[in-house]
Phi, psi and omega in degrees: 000140179282091183300326181295320180298321180300323184274352180299136177293148179297339182291345178281350182274151182298133177086000180251107176259191181301317183295312180293322178298321178295323178292318176298323180300325177295337178265012183062031175250108184246326181229180183296325177299316177298321185296313183288344175258014175267088193278150174299152177257351178197169180222139172270117178263108181269092184280180179290154178285127182246160172286155180303317183293339180266355182276141184260133176298139179089005179235158172287120184237154175238122181230153175247112187226159175256136179288126181247141179075197186268159175256116185251150177223124179231160180245131172244102191052246183259016180251127177265128182236116180254133183229145168198166177245148176218151185211162166240192185288350184255347182172177184235148175232138174264131184250138179229136177229132180258134177054040176226056185296337182296341180298333183299327182273342182263341179263152182232129174296137181091358181253147179275139174222160173259125181246136180228121181183182179283122179273126180236157176250123175235105186066234179265000186257147169270135187226144168232133177248135177057035180294146173289148181237131180227155165271167178303318183296327181283324188276322187307316179295336182273338187305130178084359183259164173240112183260129182288146172242122184259155170296135185233158168245162182303127180102342180256120183265158179297322179297321178298316180296316180302310181298320183288319179298320179301321176294317180299320180294323178295319182291331186253013178301140180084033179296145173292140180272123183284342182265131180303148184300324182295324179289317179302317181292312181299322182276348182066039184268151174282165181289160181296324180293316177295322182296313180297316181295317185278343174287332178271311186228074183290138177274348176199165178295324179298317178296322179294317179298320178294321178296315179301315182299316182294312184291325176295318179299315179301314180300311182297317183297311181294322178299311184293321177300317179297318180296319179297317180293324177295322179296322178301319179294312186291328179294337181267357183282122181275140179285105178263359177242057181294130183243154178246154176302145184234154181290335181301319181289322178295319180296320179297315181299326178289329184275336184300145181284009179215160175261147173297145173291167181301321181292318176301316181299319180294316181292324178298322176296320178297318180297313180299320179296318178299312184295334179255008186275185184286325183247161179297140178288132169224093188229143175246129171257116176256123180201147180301162172304129178084007183276351175099036178287323188296322181293328177292321177297317181296319178297319179295319178294321179294317178298320179297312181296320181291342175269005175091014181246175175257146175232146180229143175234128184248126180251157184284341179226157178296323181300312180293322178298315179296320179296318176299313183300311181298321178294318181292320177298317181300314180291324179300314181288318184295321185252009176058051186270156181277062182231145176232085184285150174217147181251135177225104179226164187296331186278356177296151176291164180302320180293319180294319178297316181299318180295318179295317180297325179293317179297321181290313183296323183272354178083007179288338173255126180247358174227108186251125181244136179184191176254206178293358172300337180294340184265356185296153185300326183292340185273119176237145184248148181283312182207062181292125183237340182222130173237137180238131174248125179267142186055062188310320186294343178279350180251312183085173185296322186298310181294323178299318180291322179298316180293317179298329180291350177288344176238186180254118180049056182289148169286144181235128174235119179251146179232141179213136175263002179286119185280082179266127179306145187303322181301322180277324181298323179298325178285310186291323181250046186297342179270001184238149169277136189252130172245127181260120179260088188251021179239125183267138173298152181282169172108337182270140177286133177294145181289138176270129186244152170211141177249119187224170178265177181301334180296342182280350186307311180304321178294319179296319179298318179295320180296317178299316179300320179294319179295320177296320179298333178275002177096009181261178181232166184217152171250144168233123184254130174240146182292329188239164182275315183215166184300141175096353182286325179208140184291139169072020179233156180282151177235150186300317186298307181289324183295325178299317178294321178299313180296323178296331178279326186272329182268158180304147181303336182287343181281122182272117186241137175216169182235157183216135177206169188290343180277352177289154177295146182309320181295322179292317179300314181298321180295317179295317179295324177294318179296320178294319179299325180280352180088014180273355174235130182273316181233122180252115176268123191212160166277191183287007180301339182270005187295337171225162169091012177213131182233104182236094182301339182280348180280125185241351182233131171237116178245124185244113178281150180051045184301333181294343182278347185260156170286154182298321181296323179288323175300320178295320177300315180296316179301330181293353176286341176248174182079022184261355179245198182273342183280153175298135180241161188222147174230126182248116179259118178267113175270101187284341185276328185077001182288142183296320182294324177292319179298317181297318180294316181290334179298340175301324179292334180292330191250003180210140172247013181268109185300323183286324175295319180295319179297321177296319178295325179301320179295323181285323189280329186261154182205191181306134179100342182288352182289359176285351178274202179277135183297146181291164169269177178067023186263009178051036174063029171295136182286327184239309186294147176232123190295339178271305180298325187248032184299327178295320178294320180300315182290322177291321178298324178295319178297317180291324178299315179296320180296316181297313183289332176289320181286323187209080186304329181258003179054047182264348180291151183301324183293339181254011184301313183289325176293321179297324180298325178287317183285326182236070183298339181253019182091175185289350181287322187242102178280135187258108176264008190296338181266001180276000000 
């Protein structure tokens, strides 16, 4: 493999100047190696042109039709709606476009066009919304191809990425394969060169599936080897912060207005045993939303402080960090506890940060709550003994290790509401002892669910308006941020405008998505949390990190595109207060198999049962939908779709380390280079 080509800056490639290189840098693409591993997130499949009568409802279809009758454009408040009908000799389709009034002047009645989009049935009519429009000359070169769609930032076009990636692939042709030949053969995997080429520019869906399988296996194998090596280190770590049971925790448990469930009580005993044991605690609590993980974290922090040490808890968002802090302060004051909480998040003023850092450094604060600001170089701790990460999958091993590194041999407690089946959790969190919190406290009303088609939308909008009128709030989830990112799915940008037109003017609507700056996202979530936004239209960015007991409705568009476990995560944003809550799943395809799969959500609110069903229901090829949550930032692999690969990778990881613990054999040389880029002296956990 040409090692020099991999390290070449993208600015050395044709057509990439300083400006384009800066845009690639925002995507974490700095060199040719980064570029060829900058994988598409979706593909446009340009199928053959079909007659209307041969096209299937619920699928992306391509038809050649003539526009019949007039093209009308009307305005509903601030929403422009353009309509026309087009037909071939076998049938008619009604076309609708939102906020695209300019089409009226570019389209001609009586002329043939090629339309590509999701075919839907509304009453007796066939309908396409926001369909792509082509002339014959434009479509014929695309027919039968799969065109990659890349993640983009403003100013960077898909065409620019395609042209640049093609250059990168030419420069790196003939890469050395890091996986030994015997494993490739036994697993029936394609070569690394074929995999990289076909993940970007597949000549068929079968080639794409093989590429996905190979790259997912590589990701899982290297990840698991790193986790196994990390476990070896942590198992040898001696507990230098031995703690004893304290009366403060017993007194708190007696004062609480509820009793711990039997499962909570058992896990609390495990935590106390860990904190006073021979080795450093490395434990993960897995439990559904509302199962009572936070009180266990608070008890651990209280025990740590009462033993004279500092404890820190890191949340993925400022909103969640503030909610934890306010809750901890409230309990500290209410029950007269020996705690001195402090909050450290990015939005604090320089003076506030300095004051918080001083309290932490001098030991005057013994319970520190924050975001990744807790890991910054300026922050030093006097005697940090316990670190807790909330929503563990959003941080990964590296951040957990960085925070723990702020102290000496710190105890680690990770918490996650992601319902990962135990068989997979043991592999993914191999460096942690796992506690499953599968018993829910009593008192909460179960969420009422319904799975419906697109025709139900007007009823859903009215229901949302009624809930808002009663003083409640709602979420609406769309898979994409803006039009054109993925075929046949709703996007946050257009949907927000649609809702503003459909709901009463008094309903306050705003949108939230992952491309917004962190400060903007936090501000919007804070405003929603305070009740200043009635309906929040969002991508899955809200699946963790926001707790709004007043929100009673969760409506998920294109629900068939999501994994069941992620749908359960999203549903967990409601049902957090005393009022009855509801979740509406919109099945946009109308397909029976999608309806059957989504009906599982209708009959269970148990995240772990749903996750197990997710493993059974999904299979090869399902990665064309929206990526799952809880995937620990794998670029290709999905722990649900690719669970078989994950388990096989774990077997091979154990086999490799048993045969050659230091990876010194010639057959593992290339694999060692990936795991130890700086030689055996410096093990790299940065990708965990």
